[in-house]
Each structure stands twice: as structure tokens, then as C-alpha cells.
N, C-alpha and C positions, 0 to 999 in steps of 0.2 A: 191293498191299491196297485195301480199299473204307472207304467212311465205316464210321464205327460212332456208336452211342449207349451210353452207361449209366447207369440210374439207381438213386440209392441214396435213402435214407430222407430227407437232405440235401442230396442233391450229384447235379446232371445232367451228364454230361459228353458234349459233340459233337466226333467226331473225323476228321480226313481226313489217313490216314497217309501217304500218298503223298504229300502236298504238305506236310508236318510241323506241318498247323494244326489248333489244339484250342482248344475253348471251355469253360468251367466255370458253372455256376448253381448257386447258392447257394439252394437252394429254401426253405428255410425262416427266410431272412432277404430277404424283400420277390421271390422270384425274380430275386434280382439276377443278371444276367452280369456277374462280376467278373474273368475271366480270357479274353484272345483273344490266343493268338501265332501267329505265321507263322514259316517259315523252319525248323523243325524246335525250336522252342521260343526262337529265340535274341532275336528280336522279339517283345517284350510291350506289344501296343497298348493296351491299359486298364491305368490305376493302381488298385493295390490298397492301400489300408492292411495292412501287414504284422498287425493285430491285427484285421481283420475279423472273421474266423471264429469267434476268440476273444472277439467281442462288441462292439467299437468299431461307433461309428453307421453305420448302414447306408445313410444318405443322403451319404457321402464316399467313396466307393470305386464303381468299374464302371460298372453303367450302373442307378441305382434309378429305380425305375418310380412317378410321380410322379400318384397318383389319388385320388378324384375332384375333385382340383384342383392343379394344379400350384403351387407358390410359396407364397405369403404370400395370405391373406386378412385384410384392418383388422381391428385387435382381435377377432380369432376370430369375428366375430359377421355377419349377415347377414339379409334377409329374405325367406323366396320364399313364393310365393302366401297372401302374409299373416300368416306366422307367423314369429316370430325366431327365429333357430337360434345357440346357444354353441359353439363348439369350443374344446377345448384351447390353451391357449397355451403354443406350443413353437418358436418361431424363437430364434434366438440372443441376438435383445434382449430377450425375454421380452415382447415386447408385441401378438404374431399368431401366429395360425396358419398352417402350413405343411408343404406338402407331402403332403397328405392322408392316407389311412388303409394304402393297400397296400403299401407301401415298407417298413415296420417288423414285418410280420407272416409268419407262416408260408403258404406257399402248398400246393397241391396237382396231382402231375402226374396228365394227363388224359388223355395220347396222346404217343408217341415213334416214332421209325422211320427207319429209311434209304433212299436210292435208290441210284441210279448215280451221281447226281452230287450227294448232299445228306445230312445227317441231322439230324435236327428232335427238340425236344420242347417239349411245352405243358405250361402253368402253367394254372392257374385260380384267381380271388380272387373267389369270391362272399361279397359284403357280409352276409347276414344268417345267413350261418355263419363266415365269418372273423373278423369285426369285427362280432361281437353285439354288444358293446358300443358303438357306435358306430352303431347303427341311427336311435337318436333323433338324432343329428346329421346325419343328410342325409335328405332329402325323398324319394327311394324306393333302393330296393334295386338291387343292380345285379350283374351275371354277366361279369367280366372275364377274357377267356383271353389268353395271350399266347404264341406260338409262336417260337422260337429257331430259326433254319435256318442251318447252316454250308454254305457252297458253296465252290469254290475260289475263295480272294480275297474272299470277301464273309462277312457275318453281318447276315442279315436279321431284324427282327423285327415278326412281322405280329399286328396288335391286333384282337381281334373281342370288342365288346361286347352285351351282351343287356341289354334292361330286364323284369325276370320282372314288375315290381309295375304293378299298377293306374290307377297315377298316373304325371306324365311325369319325366324322370329327368335333372337337369343338372347338367352334367358339365365340365370341361377335362382333357387329359391331356398329360403332360410325359415327357422322359428324358433325366437328368442324366449324361451321358457325361462321363466322364472320363479323357480320352485321355493318355497316358503321353508327355511331351516329349523322353524320351532325354535325350541333353545338352542343356540350356536353351539353351547359345552357338549350337545347330547345330537350331532349331527355327523355322519358321515357321507364322502361320496366317493363314487368310481365310474371311469369312463373306462372300456379296455381299448384305449388307442396304443399303438407301440410308437406313433414319431409322432412330433408337430414340425409346424414351419417357422421356420426362423423369421422375427418382425422386426422392421426399423421403423418407430416411429408410427407403429399400428399395421404397415403394410409389408407383406411377403418379399423376402429379396429373391426367393425362387428356391432358397436351399432347404433342405429338410433332415431333422436332425432326430436320433432314438431318445425316446422320452427319458430324461435322468431326475432326480430332486424330484421338486414338487411338482414337476410336470406329469410325473409318473402315478398318475389316476390308476392302476389295471388291478391294485388291491386295495382295499377301504382307506381314507384318508381322511383324519380329522376337519372338518371344515374351517373350524378356530384357526387352526394354523396356516390356511391357504389365503393367497392372494393372485389372483390368476384373472390373465387376460390375453389367453392364446388359442391359437388353430392348432388342434391336433389332428392325428389320420392316423393313416394305416389301422385301421378300426376293422374288425372280424366279419367276413362277408359271407358266409355260413348262416343262411336263412332257419326260421322256424315252421313249423309244418304252416303259418300263416304266411311266410313269405317276408317275413320281417326279422332284422337284426338286431341286438342289443345296442344300446350308444350309450346307455348311462345309466347308474341307479343313486338315488338320494335315499340314504336312511335318517331317520329321526326320531327321537322320545321327546315329547314334554314334558318334565317333571317326574318324580319317583312312581310316580299311580298310573304312568302312561304305560299303555301296551306295545307302544312301538307302533311306528309304519313305516314300509318302502314303497319307494316309488320308482319304477323303469318304465325308462324310455325304450322304444322299441320301432323302427324306422326301416324303410323300403331299403334294399343295398345301395340306391341310386346317392343315397345321402353319406356322403364317402367322409364327411369333414365334420368334426364337431370343436363346436367354440365352446370355451369353458371359462367364464365371467363371475366376478365377487364384486356384485355393487357396491361402492363407500359404505352403503348404511349398513351392510353386515346382515340384513334378514332375509337376504335370499343368495341360492346359488343360480348363476344360469349353466343350462347343457342345450346348448343349442343346434340343432341337425342342420348342416348346409349342403344342399348338392354340387357346391363349388368351393373353392377359399376365395379370401377377401384379393379385389381385383382381378379376377379370373378373365373378364373379356379382355385386359391388356396382357397378363401371364400368357394367356392361350394364345394370343396372337405372337408372340415372343418365343413358340416354340415350347411351351412348359405345359404338361399335363395337370392343368389346373382346374378340371370338370366343368369347365363351360358348357352350354347345351345351347342346341339349335333345333326348331320345330318348324318343318316345312311349313308351305302355304296348305291351308284345311285341314292339318294334321291335329291329332291329338295327342297327350301326356296324363299319364297320371302316377299317383304315387301315395303313401300312407305313412303318417307316423302316429303314434299310438301309447298311449302312458296306461300305467297297468299298477296299482294301488292295491298292497295286501299288508 
């Protein structure tokens, strides 16, 4: 059987029946890919809250898309081009803005297709159309397209951003992957980061330190020993033949008869930070590639290299995040 794609009003499904691989995307919940399974559905690689489709938080399941800023902006305030902006305070502590606009709203499917070795679906989030109530909260309009492409043993996320406005578009983007750990006693994680950002109440102080102790994930670390919520940096910049860099590995085995599975995350070099997070329920481990550090729009204007990006009027930007299972 060949690859297949099916799109309904609220759900898109990509399948590779020959290999027993399947991905599902909630179009109306931030275009979140909340399900990716292999081996005929025996192995779920992503964690999904059982109540996700019924209305639970869209940022605690699957792969939330964090745009136009990932993580927090201090006090929900920033200044851009001499103008002060105030965002809704919506982080768990009720102190800061968090995770942008795109992850909590419906998207629009604009393309889909199949080929001999892939199935794909493309969603679009246009700020002026899909978050009109947020237009005065951000300096410029944007059109973000995400293509999920299912290939044998791979799920690729292709990012295409366009600035349709007359002024520059400041932005950062991140992906909040929730990897299922299976049996927590049989899971290890790895992130090849050399440094971490010092945080105070989840916000960077501007200082970076070499990783030590539980933050040092350069070699395999047992998941059941970890409790993390950190921004790692100093990641390898050398890209593979496809132009992508390793950003993390989750290895797991579910029971004594399991053959085990390894999931590698690779991303374009522009994803220079990786957030690592252990949710309280302990059923997942988050490896989150970010183009910038938390509160980057404020840190960058204080003279720090925070990874904040600016896209000129009429310009385009693209990048890739890819998961590989074996």
C-alpha cells in the first residue's frame, strides 16, 4: 500500500501503511501533531493528554508550535521601535506572557499530497486573519506555514514564514515536543549541549554556564533520575548531509520483550537553544528546539546575543525540524 493523506475539518492524518506508520494533526488546535506511531501502532512516540481533543491545554500534548515567541516574555511587556507592547499574562505563575499566539488557535489547511515515499499536509496561520484580536500586540503581520511530511521512519516539520507587512517582523519560533517515555525505568535521554542559561523564576538572567550535574545530558542519562525545566545552549553547529544538526535523543524500551526504539531530533542550525522539561505526570520528556532563548525580545535589546530574529518586509524565512525513529 502507498502513502496516504486524509484531511477533515479538524483533523489531518498521514499514513505509511506498508511500514505501519501514522501521524495525526489537530488542525483546529494549533496544527498540533499530537500522534505519531510506528510498528503498526504498537509504539506511540508522542505523548497526548487523553482529554486533548476534548479541550485540555494545547501546550501539554504532542508538538505545540510556539510563535511568534517561544516560552516567556517578562511581565508580558516589551518595547519595539519606540513603542511599548503589553501581552496577556498567561503563564502558569500568572506573571508573564507565554508561547505566542499560534498554538491555541485554529489553522487552515492549504496543501496536501502524496508521493512514492512520503505524505504531507501544510497548515497556514496568518496573523491578521487567524489572530486578528492580537494584531495590536505584535509589531507586524505574518504568514506562517508548517508542512508535516511523513517518510519511512521520519516525521519532518518544514517551516516557511513570510512577512506580508510594510515593516520588519521580529520573531522567534519553538516546538514543544512531548516524547512518550514508555516505561520510565527503561528510558534514557541525551542532548549534546555544552551550556545552559541561568534562570530566575523561569526567566534568563543573561548568564550562561557550562552544564554540570543533572543538566549535563551529553551522554545517556536515565529519565527516572531527571527533573528538569532548563534552557540549554552551546549545541553542535556541524550539519549533516541534509543540513540538519542533532538536538536530542530519546531511547526507550517497553517491557522485556520490546526491541526498543530510538528517536533522534534534528534541526536547522538556527535552532540554537533546546529547552528540556520533565512534566509532573512523568509520562513524557520534552526536547524543545528554539531559535532563541526565553524573553529574547527584551534580552536582545539589552545587548545580549539571545537569538532574536527580524524578517524584513516582503521577505521569507525557512527552517526544518525532523524526528527520526529506529
